[in-house]
N, C-alpha and C positions, 0 to 999 in steps of 0.2 A: 367714828373706826378716822385713824389717822392713814398718812401714806404709807409709813411702813408692815401699818396691818393690815391695810387689803396688800401692799404687793406681795405679805404674803398669805392671802388667803386668794391670790392666784394660782402659785403654784402648788397650791393644794388643792388648789377645783383642779388643775392643768395633770396630774402628776399620776392619773393613769398608766401612760405608756409605761415611765419607769420600772411600778411592778409590773408589767406583764412583758417585761422584757425578753427577747427571744436572741436566741445567738444569731437565727436565719438571717434577722432586720438589720442592716446600718446600728455600729456602736453611737447611738445620739453623745457629743460633746457640746460644752459650752467653756469659749476663753475668755477670759475678761479682755484681752491685750490681742490682736490681730498676729503677733509675732508667737503669738505661744503656742494661736491657734495653725499658722503658717508649720509649724513642728508638728501637730498630733496630725494634720491633713496629710504630709509626710510620710508617718510613721503607720497608718490605717490604709489609705486609698482607699478601694472602693466601698470595704467592710465599715466605715464612719460617716458620722456627718457632725460635722463640725462650726458649728454659728460663734463668726465672733463676734464683741457687745462690741470694743474699741476699732472701730474700724476704715477711720476718713484720717486721714494720710492732714489735710485742717482742720481737723477738731483739738481743739483745745481739754486734753486729760482733765487740763485739771479742772476742770469747767463740767465735766461730762453730772448726770444727775438720774439714776436707775428712777425707771419709770412700769405701766404693767410690761410696756414690753418684754425687758430688761425681764419680769417672772417668770413672762412666757416662756422665756428663749429657757430660763433654769429648770419650767417646769418640771421636762423630760429628758431632764440631759443622766445619763449614767458616769460616766464622768465630766466634772466640774476641775479648770484648772485657772489659778490668775497668779498677782506678783506677791498678793502679803506685803508687808510691813508700809501698813498705810498710803499705798499706793492707789489700794483698789477699797476705802472700808464697807463701800456701798454690797461691794461682793460678801464679805464680814458678815453686814446686816442682814443681807434678803437671804442666806444662806440658815443663819442660826432664828431668821421666820418665822418656819415652814423646813421639818426635817424630814426627812427622804429616807427612810432606810433603803439599800442597798447603791446610793450613790457613794464613791467616791469623789474625793476634793484632792490635789494634788494645788500647795500651794509653793511655788519657787523659792521666796524664801526663806522658809522650814528646810526645805536641803539644802539650802546653803550655811545653815544653820546663823542666819542675819537677824535680828532683829529691832526693835521699834528704833530709831534715832536715828540708824544706819539712812547711807545714799539709796535708795530705793529704789534707783534704775540698773536691778539688772542685769536684767537684758543684754548692758557693754559689757559684762564681766565673761569674756573666754571662758567660762567655767562650768554658767547656768545652761548652759544650751546640752553639753551633755549631757548633765541632771535630771534636766525637766524631760529630755527624749527617753531617757534611760526607764524612769520613771513612770510616763508615758505610758512606754510597751509593756512593762508588766502588769500594768493596771489591764488594758486592753488583755494580753492573753488571760488573765482571770477571766477576763467581763466574752472574750468569746477564745476561748480553747481549739475550736476548732481548726481557725485559722494563725494558728501559734508560732505556723514555720515559717507566714507570712509577715508574720511582724517582727521576727526577729530577723528576719534577710532583712526588713526597709531596714533599722533601725540603725542595723550596720552600715548600710548604708545613708543614712543622714549622717552616723559618725565619720563615718572619711566624707561625706560634702562637707563639714567643718572644719577639715584639716587644714586647706587651704588657709579658712581666714589667722589660721593659728602659725601656719607661713609666712603670713605677710602682716602678725605680731613683727616674730623677729624680727623681719626682713627689714623695718619699719625701727625695731631695738634699737639694732644694728651699727644703723644709720647713726641714728637722734638718740638716741640716747642721752637726757639731762636736758633736752632742748625747754627753754621755759614757754611757760605756755596758761591762757586765760580761762574764763568760760565766764558768761553771762547767768547760769547756775551749775549744779552737779551733775545733766545728763551724761555727757561724755564721760564721766568721772574714772567709774571702773575702769573703759579701756585705752583710756589716756593714763593709768597705773601702769596696765598693762605693758601699755610704748615705751614706760620707760622715761614720759616725758616727764618734768619739772611743773606741776597747777603748784600755781598762783593767786593768791587770793580765794585760798578755800572761807572764810568768815563768811569774806561779800557773798559767796556762793549759796551757802546756809543758810543765811539771814535770807536771802531772796527767793531760794526752794519754800520753805515756812515759813513764807508768807509774811516774814516780819521787817520792818526796815532795816538797811543797811546804814551804823555809825558816820559819821559825817567822819571820818577820819576809815572807814572801811572803801565808800565812798573815795574816798582821797587816791588813797594808794592803789584803788583801778585800773582808778582814767586816768593815775599817771604812769603807771605802764605803759596803758596805752601811749599815752601822748610823749612819751619817750622811747615809746617801740625797744623796752624791754623785756616782749614776747613775740616770739612769732609768730601765733596763732593769736585767736583767739573765736572760743565756738560759742557757738549761742542758736536755744533753741528756736527754729522755724517757726513751730506749733506757737508760741509765744509771743504776742505779739506786743508789748505796750510802750511806752514812750522810754523808761526809763532802758529796756532793750535794744532800743533801736539807736537811742543819744548813743553808746557805748558801740553799737556799729557802724553807725560814723564815721566817732573815734579813731576807733579804727581803720576804718577806712582813709581818711585823710589822713593821716598817722606811717599808711604803707604798708601797715601791720595786715597779714592777711587772714581772711576771714572764712571759719567754716563753716555752715549750717547742718546739724542734726536735731532729730526728731525723733519724741518718743512714742511713732505712733506707723508700720509698718506701709512703703506708699505702695502703691496697689499696684499692683502686673510682680511685684517682683516676689523672690523670697527672700528669708528673713537673710540664708545666705548672698543671696544675692546684695541686701542690703548693706549689710553690714562690709562686705568687700569697697563700695561705691562706697561712703566713709571714711575707709582707710582707706583710698586710691587719692582722694579730697585731701588729705590727714596727710598724705607720703607730698604731694603737691604744691600743698601752701608748704612744707618743711622744705623743699628743698627751695621755693623762691622762684613756681615755676606757674604758681595758683595765681587763676586774675587774681586781680582787688577792687 
C-alpha cells in the first residue's frame, strides 16, 4: 500500500462523523493555510471547529508533506478550504483519494479565476479574502441554517474589518505609486501591484518560485539593482532560508536598500487583518526611508 493509499484509507476509516453531522454540533472546518482558517474562525465563532494544517510561522510551506495526521484532520471535515493552483497540491491528492459525500470545498484560486502558472500567493491580493469570506459564510448557512443570522452578521463584521487594509493600501499608493522595488520571489507580488509599486526582476522571481535556476543574466540584473540602489525595497521571504536569499539580503543592506521580510504563514497571535496591516506598515516605513536598515 503506497503512502497516498494509506492517507486515503485514513480518511475513509475516520469519516463517520461527517455523515452523522448534526446542526447542534460545531461545523468541522479544515483549512490548508492558517490565514484561511483564521477567517473561517472569525465567520463561524462558537459554531465552528477549525483546524489549520499549515500554521507554524517558521515552517517552510514548500517543504510540507502530508501525513496520516493530515488525513485524519480532513476525515471529519464538513468544509475544506485551500489555496489551489499548485500551492498546496497535497490537498488535491488527499481529497481525490477519498471522496466524502456532503463534504464541501472552497478553493481560493477558483474564486479568483486564477489558473496554474499564476502567482499562487493569493492571500496578498486584496480581492481574495472578501471572496473567500463570502464563500465560507454561504457554506456555513447551508450546513447550519439555525445560525444563519449570526453568520450573516459575522460576514458583515469581517468585510468591515478588511476595509482598513484597503484604506492603507490606497494611502500608500497615493504617495508611492511607481516606486521601484524588487524581491527574492513573488510572495508579496499581488500586494505590490495593489500598492502601485514598480516590481523589477519578475523573471528572476518566477524562476526562484518554480525551483529553477535563474539565468546568469537574471541574477546579474537582480544583484545590480541592489548594488546600485535602483530599488527602494527588497522584499524577501522570511520563511525560506537559503544562501541565495541571504546573499540578496546582505547585498541590499550593504548598499542601503531597505529590506522588508514577508511570510507565507500568519504569525501566531495575530489575525489575518493584523498581519497584513503590519506588513503594510513595514512597507510604508521602508518607502519613506524611516525603516531600519
